[in-house]
N, C-alpha and C positions, 0 to 999 in steps of 0.2 A: 164813042169816046167817053171815058169817065171824067167827071168834074175834078179839078185839081185838088180841092179840099177833101173831096170824097175819097179819092184814091190814096191820098196821104193818110187819111184816117184808117182806111182799110189796111194799109201796110203797117201802121202803128199797132193796131189791134192784133193783126196776124203775127207781128214780130213779138209782141208781149207774150202771146200764147206760146210761141216757139221757144222763147227764152226760158220758160218754166218747164216745158215738157213737150218734146217733139211729137210723140205719139198722140198726146191729147190734142195738140194743135191740128194734126192731120185728121183726127176723128171729128173735131169741131168743124173742119172744112167740109167733110163729107156730110155732116148734118147741120147746115147753117141755121136752121130754124129751131134747133134744140138748144135750150138754155144751158149756158156753161155753169157747171156745178162747182161749188167750193168743196174743200176736203170734207167739211161737215155735211154738206148736202149730199155728196157722193156716197158717203157711208150710209146715210139714211135712205137713199134711193135703192141701194142694194138690199137693205133690210126690207124695204117696201115690196120689192119684186119677189122676195122669198115668201111673203105672206099671201101670195095669190092663191095658194092652195087651201087656205082656211075659209071659214064661213064668211059670207058677205057682211054680216053685222059686225063680226069681230074685226074684219078689215077696216070698216068705217071707223070703229073705235080706235084701232091702232093708228090709222091715218091722222086722226085728230091729235092723238098723243105725239105722233112723230112731228107734226107741224109745230106743236108747242115746243117740243125738244129742240127742233132746228132753230126756231126763233130765239129760244133761250140761249142756245150755244152761240148763235151769231151775235146776240147782244153782248155776251161776255167777251167774244172775240174782238168785237169793236172796241170795247173798253180797254182790253189789253193793247190793241194797236194804237189807241190814242196815247197811252202812256209810253209806248215804244217810240212814237214819233217825238214826243216831248223830250225824252232822254237823248234820242238820237240827235235832235237839233242842238241840244246842249253840248254833246260830245264833239260835234262837228266844229264848234267854236274853238276848240283846243287843237289848232292845226299842228302844233309840235307833237302832241300825243298821237294824233292821227297819222302823221308822217312817220314817227319812230316806232310806234307800238302797233297801231291798227294795221298799217300796211307793212311796216318794217323796212323802210328805204334807208340804205346805208349811204353815208356821205361819198363813198368811193364810186358809186354808180354815176351821179352827175359829173364827178371829176373825170371818170373814164370816158364818158360821152363827150365831154369838152376836149379831152386829149385826142380822141379819135377824129375830131374835126380840126385838128391842127395839121397843116401841110407838112410840118417837120416831124410829125410823130414817127417814132421808131418802135420796133417790136420790143426792144429792151426796156424802153420807158413804159410801154403798156404793160409788160410783164411785171415790172416793179410795183406798179399801182394795183394790178389785178391780184397780186399775191396778198393784198390786204383783205380780200374777200375769202373767207375760209371755205366756202362752198364752191367757188368758181372753178377751181382746178378740176375737181371730180366731174362737175356738170359739163365742162368744156370737153374733157376727154371722152366722156360718154357720147357727146354729140359728134365729135370729129371721127370717132371709130364706128359710126353707123355705116351700113353698107353703101349708102348713096354718096358718102364722102371719102370712102376708102381709096387708097392707091395701091398698086401692085408693083413689084420690082420686075426686072427683065425676065425673071423665071416664072412670073405669074403669081408669086407669093404675096399675100397681103402684108402691107407694111403697117404694123400696129404702132400708133402714136402713143407714147407714154410719158411725155414731158410737156409742161405748160408752154415752153418756148416753141417746141415742134408743132403743137396744136395751133398756136397763134400764127406761125408761119404758114401752116397748111391752109388756113382760112384766108390769110392775107389781110393787110390793114383795110383794104377797100371793102371787105365783108364784115369787119368786126363790129361796126356800129349796130347793124341788125342782130348779130349774134349775141353780143353783150346784153342788149336791151331785151331780147327775147328770153334769154336765160333768166334774167332778173325778174321779168314780168311773170314768168311761170311760177317763180317762188312766192310771189305776192298773191297768187290766186287763193280765194277762199276754198277750204276743203270740206267743211261740214255745212251742208245746206238742205238737210232732210226737212220735209219730204220731197224736195226737188233736187235730187243728186246730180242732174245734168247741168246745173247752172254754171259750175266752174268751167265745163267744156264750152258752154255757149259764150262765156266771157272771153275765153282764149280764142275761140273761132272768130269772134267779132274783132278782137284786138289784132289778130294776125291778118285777117282779111282787110281791115281798114288801113293798116300800115303798108301792106303790099300794094293795095290800090292807090294809096297816097303816093307811094314811091313811083308807081307807073305814071300817075298824072303829073308828077313833078316836072318832067321834061316839057310837057305841053304848057305848063304855067311858068316855065323858066325859073324853077325853084330848086334849091339844093335837095338832092334825093335823101340825104341823111336827115335833114330838117323835116321833110315830109314824112318819112318813115317814123321818126321819133314822135312827132305830134300825133300821127295816126294811132300808135300803140298807147302812148301816155294819155290820150283822150279817154281811155277806159279806166284810168285810175280811180275816178270817183265811183264808178260802178262797183269796183272791188270794195271800196270803203263802205258804201251803203249796204251791200250784201253782207259783208262781215258783221257790221254793227247790228243790222236787223235781226239776224238769226241769234246772235249772242244776247241782245237785249230782250228778245222775245222769251228766250229761255230763262233769263234772270227774272223778268217781271212775272212770268207765269209761275215760277217757283215761289216768289214772294206772295202772290195771290193765293196759292195753294196752302201755304203756311198760315196765312191770315184766316182763310176759310176753315181750316182744321182747328185753329185756336178758338174760333167762334162757333164751332160745331155746326157749320152750315154744310150739311152733308150733300144736299142736292147741288149746291154751288161747287163744292169740291169735286164731285163726280163730273160735272160739266167741264170745269177747268182742266181736269185730267185728260179729257178727250180733245182739247184744242191743239191744233197744229198751226205753224206759220201760214199766213195767207198770201198766196202768190199774187193775187190782184192788188193787194195793198202794197206789197213789195214793189211792184211795177209803178205804182203811184209815187212812192218814195224816190225811186230811181229817176222818174221824170222830173221831180222837183229838185233833187239834190245832186245827182251824179255829175252833170257837166260843170256846175259851179265848183264842186269839190275838186274835179280834175284841174280846173284852172288854178285853184289855190295851191294845190300840191305841185304843179309844174312851176309856179312862181316860187314856191318854197325851195325847189331844187336849185334855183339861183344859178343856172348854167350861164357861163360867160361867152360861149361860142356856139351854142345851139339856140338860135333865136326863134323860139316858138311860143313863149309865154303870152306875148301880145295877141297873137293870132287866136290862141285858145280863149282869151278874154273877149275877143271880138265875137267869137261863135256863141259864147254864153250870153252876151248882151244883145245878140241878134240884131246888130246894127245893119242899116241899109247899105251903107258904103263900107265895105270890108276889104282887107288886103288880099292879094292873090293866095297867100298861104291859108288864110281863114276860109276863103271860098273853096279851096282845094279840099280842106278837111270836111266841109259840109257835103261836098260832092262824093267824097270817098266814103263817108259814113252811110249816106243814102244808097250808093251803089253796092257797097259791101253787104248791107242788110238785104237788099234785093237778091243778090247772088246766093246768100245763105238760105233765104226762103225758097228760091228756085231749086237749090240743091236737094231740098227735102220735099219737093213737090207741093209747096204751099202757095204757089202763085201761077196763074195761067198766062197764056201768051198775051192776051189783050191787056190784062192788068199790068203785066211787065212793061209793055210798050207805053201805056199811059203813065206809069210811075217814073220810068227812066226819063221820059220827056220832061218831067217836072224838075229833074236834077240840073238841067241846062249844062250838060257836059261840053267841054271844048271840042272843036272839030277834030276828028280822028280818034277821040277817046274810046268810043264803042268798039271800033276796029281793034284798037290796042288791048282793050280790057277783056273782050269776049274770049280770047285765047289765054288769058292769064290765070294761072293756077293760084287760087287764094288760100290754099291749104298748106303750102310749103314756102320756105324762105326764098327759093329760086336763086341761090347764090351762084354767082358767076366766077369761076376760077380761071385765072390766067397764069401762064408759065412765068415764074419769076424766081429770083434768088432771094433768100432771106434778107429782110431789111433790119439790120442790127443797129 
């Protein structure tokens, strides 16, 4: 059996690598003793291998030059990242800007989530509010007309949904909380994260998995399923913020440094700066430091009146010993979801899985419930009903 702190460290390291690049994480697992290379180091190592055909003396000279170049590049990368963190820290203080501009949360979203948690909510009231979101109509129709949600008439002909009211009725009020939140969250995801293009997919995978697992655990904790689902998904808001800001600020600060080097005719420095790319390991450090606290601030900023999740998010951030059932649920859901994602890509073995899941202290019956749960789809349950107008 692996020690608790050790297995948690292993999973954290494994998940950090997975978050950046699945194939690289799998390669690292196959070669555990091989040092993980940064983008700068990787480029240099490829160059080094190509030099194996030249004379030994030339190789030694090249190696010395390469080591100097790598150190020089990494020194300048570290300087860029220090400035990035300084500006990121400042930008995070302006919650209004982060909320409106960095993520782009519209006031209608928390209002809709509140309405969907009112027992007297009707399709007509939801439709009126949803119409304030210019993107919602098209996104909802695209979702409802997917093969898994289609209906057919008595002749087997597909019934195409072409109105907002019909789409809302098709899903039913009981399903709209996860539908609305999922559609909104996908719009908030970062799009440009080169040289790590998979990041937006990893954020979505974790958000969906965490919200689904949270909803499944809700019955065991005697918690409202909508609260659990909402907290699970919105707990990744801070990740979106940090990722968006890191890549944007890296680009800005690198450009400033290039202009300064050019103006001062520092040719070697300019060449080095031109080759720098965002550092995944440093991004993971920023996420560990800022993501959860920012999620808590943004959830509080949403100021929902009927979705009572802000206090639980703050409890998770403060890492209190005595926490509410909802906060405990989120911690368990985050841990289990990450385990399932690593398992899905072959990044954890059976013994590691057993040791890690044991540290989550899941409630009785949870593993039986969760092991058959699909964490990749909303798993909406449709019931026969008449439109609620």
